[in-house]
N, C-alpha and C positions, 0 to 999 in steps of 0.2 A: 522655716516658719510654717510652710504648707504641711510638711511631714508631721510637725508637732500638733497642728490643728486636726489633721486626719486621725492621728493617734488618740487625741482627746475625744473626738467624735465616736470612735470605735469603743473607747473605754466607757463613754457616757451611755452608749447604746446597751451595754451589758451591765451597767451599774445597778445597784440594789435599790433600796428605799428612796423615796423622794426626799429632796432637801429644800431648804428655804432659799429662794432666789430673789434677786432684785427684780423689779418690774419696769419694763420699757413700754410705756403706754402710748399708743398712737390713736388719734381720733380722725375718723372720716366724717366730714361735715358737709351736708347737703341741704337744699331747700325742699321742704315738704310740699308736695303738689306742684313741683317745678314745671311750668308750662313748656320748657324746652324739651321735656321728655314725654309730652303728650303726643299722640299720633299726628303727624303733619299731613293732613288730608287735603286733597284738591276738591274742586266743586263736585266731582262725580263720586266722591267718597273714597277714592283710592288713597292709600298711605304710601307715599313715595320713599320715605326714609325711616328706617327703624333706628331710634336712638335709645341706647341703654345706659344706665348709670355705670360708671367705671368701678363700682363697688366690687364686682366679681373679680376684677383684676387685682384690686387691693387685697381681697381675701386670698387669692392665689399666692401672693407674695408671702403672706404670713402662715400659710398652710404648711405644716410639717416642720415647724421650728422647735419642736419639743426636744429633739436630740441636740440641737444647737444650744438650747437652754441649759442642758446638763453640762455641755462642754465649756460654756463661758460663765455660767452662774447667773444668767439674766433671762428672765421670762418675758416674752413678747405678748402684749395684750392689745387687741384691736377693738376699739369702741366705735359703733356706728350710730351717728346722730343725724336724724332728719328733723329739722326744726322749722317752725313757722317764721315768717318774715320778721315778726316782732321779737322773736327769741334770738335771732341771729346776731344782733348788734354786739352783745357781750359774750358770744359763744367762744371766741378764741381766748379771751381772758379767763373765762370759766374753765376751759380745758387746761390752760396752764396752771391755774390754781388747784386743779384736780390732779396735777402731776404728769400731764401729758408732755412728752418730749417733742412731739410733732403733730401738726394738724394738716390734713389733706383736704384741700378746698375744691369742691365740686359745686360751684355757685355761678349764677348769672353775674354779668359785669357790674350792674348797679349794686348788687348785694356785696360783691367782693370789695368794691370801692368803699362802701360805708363800713364794712367790717375791718378793713385795713386801717381806716381812720380812727377806729375806736380801740384797736388792740393795744396792749401795753408796750409793744415794741420788742419784747424779749423772746417771743415764741418763734419756733422754726415752722415755716409755712410752705406747703407745696401746692402749686397751681397744677391740677391734673386735668383741666378742661379747656381753658380759654387760650386760644392761640393769638389773640390780638397783640400787635407789636407794642401797644401803649404800656403794657405791664412790664415789658423789657426795656422801655424807653423812658419817656417823661414821667410816667406814673409808677416807676419801679420802686420796690421796697427792699430795704437792706436785708430783711429776713425772709424774703419770698423767693423760693426756687421754682423752676418750671421744668417739669418732665414732658409736658405737652410741647411739641415744637411750635415755634412762632410761625405766624403766617408768612413772614419774609423768608424763613428757612424753606418752607414748602415751595414758594414761588421761585426762589433761587435754585432749588433742586430741579424744577421743571425747566427753567431757563438754561441751566447747564446741559440738560439732555437735548434741548432744541439746538443749542450751539454745537453740541457734539454731533448731532445728525445733520447739521448745516441747514436747518429749517430756520432761516434768519428773518424772514419777512412774516410779521405777525398781524393777523386781523383780530382785534380785541372786541369781544361782545360782552357787555355787562348790563345787569338789571338795575332797577331803581331802589332796591332795598339797601339799608345801611351797610349790611355785611357785604353786599355786592360792590358798593363803592370802596370799602376798605380793601377788598380783594383786588379790585382794579388798580388802586393806588400801589399796592405791593407788586402787582404784575408790571406796572410801568417802571417802578424802581428796578426790578430784577432784569427786565429787558435792557435797560440802559447799562446796568452793571456788567452784563455779559455780552454787550455789543450786538444785541438784536435790534430790529427796527419795527416799530408799530406803524404799519402803512395805513391802517384805518382803525379808528377808535370809535365804536358805535354803541349806542344804547338800544336795548330792546324793551318792549312793553308787552306783556301778555294781555291782549285786549281783543274784544269782538267789535269794537267801534270802527266802522268802515272809514272814518276820517283819519284814523291813525294806523291803518293797516300796514303802512310802510315800516312801522316800528315792530311789527310782529311777523312780517313776511320773511321767512328764513332765506329764500332765494335772493330777495332784494338786499337783505342785510349782509349776505355773504358774497355779494358780487364784487366787481372791480373796485379798487386796484388789485393787481396780481399779488398773491400771498402764498406762503408755503404751508401755513397752519392756522387754525382758528383756536384762539384761547378764550375760554368761556368762564365768566364770573357769574354764577347763579347759585346762591346758597340753598334755595329751596328746591331747585331742580325742575320746576314745573314747565318752564320754557325749554331749558337745556336738553331735556330728554328727547325732544323732537329734532334737534340740530344734526346729529350724525346721519349721514345718508340722505339728507335733504338740502345740502349746500349747493350753491350755484355751480361750483366746480368741485371735483372729487378731491377733498382735502382732509387730512387728519384733524380730529378735534381733541383738545386737551383741556385740563382744568376740571370743571364741574362734571363733565362727561368725557367718555373715551379714556384717555390716559390721565391718571390723577397722581398727585404727590401725597404720600401718607407716611405716618410714623410706623405703621404696622399693617400687615396683610395676612389673611388666613392661608394664603397659598405660598408664603415665603418658605423656601425649602432648604436653606443653607444655615450653617453655624448653629445647629441645634434647634432651630425654629420649629420644626415639626413636633418635637417633644413638648415645647412650651404651648403650642397650639392645642395639642392633644390633652395636656393637663388642664388647660382652660376649658376645653369643650366638655370634659368630664364633670366639672363642677358647675358650669353655667348652661350646658345644653344648647350652646350656640357658638358661632365663630367669634374669635377675638377681634375686636375693633381697635381703632387708634386710641380712643379714650381708655379702653381697658388696659392697653399696653402702658399708657401714661400712669395709670393708677398702680399697676404692677411695678413699674420702674421706681415710683416714689417709695413704695413699700420696701423694695430691694435696697434702695439707697439708705433708708433708716437702718435696716438689718445689717448691712455692710458696715455702716459707720459705728453702730453699737459694738459689733464684733471686733472691728479694728481697734477701737479706742478702749473697749472693756468698760465703758461708762454709760450711765443713764443721765448724766448731767447735760441739759440742753446746750449750754455754752460749749462744752467739750465736743458734743456731737457736731455743732456748727463748725467749729475749728477743724475737726476731722474732715468734714465734707469739703471745706474750702482749701484744704492742703493740696499741694501739687501732686502728692503721691496717691491721692484718693481717686478711685475709678470703680465702676460697676460693669458687670457683663451685661450687654444689651441684647444678646442673641442676634446681632447684626454684623458680626465680624470684627468689631473693635470694642474696646472698653471705653465707656463714656465718663467724662468728668464735667464739672460745672464751670461755666465761664464766670470768672471773678467779677467782671464788670456789670453783669446784669442777671446772674443767677440761672441762666439757661443751660439745660443739659445738652452737651454736645452729642450728636447722634447722626448716623447716616439716615437718609430719607429714601424710601422706596418709591419707585415709579411703577404704577400698577394699573391694569385694567380691572374689570369686575371679577375676573377669575385667573389672573396671572400677574406675577411680578416681572416686569420687562427689564428694569435696571435699578441700580442703587447708586445714589449720589452721596458724596462727591464722586464724579466720574474721573477717569484717567485723563490727565492733562491739565486739571485745574489745581494749581498749587497755592500754598500759603507759606509764609515765612516761619510760622510757628506750628500750626496744626491744620491739616487740610479740611477738617470738619468746620473750621472757622471760615471757610468759603461760603458757608450756608448761613444766612441771616446777617444781622448787623455785627460787624467786626468792632474791636475795642475802640479804634480811632474814630469811628463814625457813630458810636453809640451815644444817644442823648441821656442815658441813665447816669445819675449822679452818685450812685452808691459807692463808687470808687473812692 
């Protein structure tokens, strides 16, 4: 099969005049003027986190498909649509009516919720941004696939690493933002799952109010009881950036600062990752981030499914992706497939600092009866998703 495809690609590269090909149209859908991508500035004007649309990752996936088009007789077309809030409601249905075989969603949670409610139900959708467990759980959708790892996959990966290092006593620090609460809930679940113990569960508040100084004093917050590691839930990072090197006792910090769990990292040096990072840097003039990788993985999934099936029929594409034989190269050492019970892409998770990858989960010693990648996130038996 591989030899025949290689031969077809070589023949296509030297072929003569252009020919008429079917079109596999894919739509990237984002919210115009999305506040999520506005600079997140603190009161001094510093921008702590740079957030970029995953569109460059999507573009990378479809870049260079011309030779493949000649080999399989199908042309890939990427349409980029940034729409206002009022226009989003019928955008998925409109994309399907326009012949799109897949829609890649880069949307805030409230917009994705309303959009899923108004779709026709036949479109193939990819979530390339939101890691909330709700989309893989109670709010899952039969046609929604996720290339962005879930929050529980990330916290499970970190919990595995802490268990592996025998750092079993956790001091949990979390903020009062909604995202911090969701992260803390996932951390509590993961620590219980892998036999870790949260010895102290504390809230922090970034404040100058002297009456509440105990909620912002890092030394007080990180004092006794004895613990091995501090796990920080701080989505914005304004408080967390001060925690390392300021703790009551010298302890490692993980989560929002220090060691973090991510789908991708610009310093990942194995399994062909440097080539992927270099290709991305050439077109985007920046380092590849987790959301970029999720966008790229969604594009690769569509390309692989179309190539494998030889079809542009959305129903056939969905059946191909859901088949047991389907998998894509992730540049992380294994080929990834989609969980049939919640549509999540199975994938290793990287444990990284700001400039180095320290480990990749699942780690050695963590086994599963079917697939070790299913040690990360909600397994089939515990999934609240009803798409099965």
